[in-house]
N, C-alpha and C positions, 0 to 999 in steps of 0.2 A: 356767387357764393360757393364755397367749397365745403364738402361734408366728409366725415369719416363715420361710417356705420359700424357699430359694435357687433360682436359675435352673436349675441342672443337675438338679434334682429335679422330677418332674412336678407340674403344677397339681392333678392328681387327689389327690395326697397332702394338699394343703391342703383340698380339698373333703371328703376322708375325715375329716380332723380336725374340720372344721365339722359334718359329719354326726354325729360322736360328741359334739358339744356344746362343742368348744373354739373359741376365738377364733383364727382362723388367716388369714394373708394370704400370697400368693405374690408374688415379685418382679414378676410380670406386672401386679400391681395397684399398683405404685409408679410414680411419674412417669417414671423411666428404664427401666421395664419390665425385661426380662432383661439390659439393658446397665448396670444399676445397679452402681456400683463397690462392692467389698467394704466400704470404709470407710463409704460411705453406708448400706449395709445394717446395719452395726454401729451407726452413729449412730441410725438409725431404731429399731432394736431397743432400744437404751438409752432413747431418748426415750419409747417406748411400752411399756417393760418387757416385751419379747418374748424368747422363746428362739429363737435362730437354728438352723435345721436345714439343714446344708450338707454337701456332699461335699468342698469344697476351699477354704475360707477360709484364706488364706495365714497361715503361722505368724507372720510379721512383724506381722500385724495384731492378733495376740493381745496384744502389748504396747500397742497403741492402746486395746484394751478396758480393760486395767488402768489406763492413764492416764486414760481417760474416767470410770472409776468413782471415782477419787480426787479 
């Protein structure tokens, strides 16, 4: 399973998941680092087939996910 950890969560969560054998990246590893927009995080997750772990992805972006999947 592959994960993308959002900015408001600690990078140590990504490191923990890596230690447990999962493929995990944190937004700090993306070109925009912790300033990466939610829509870019969603697009990256879809492109790389990753599960996003976040505390605050806006509800309006959930419709973007549905649109992107179809």
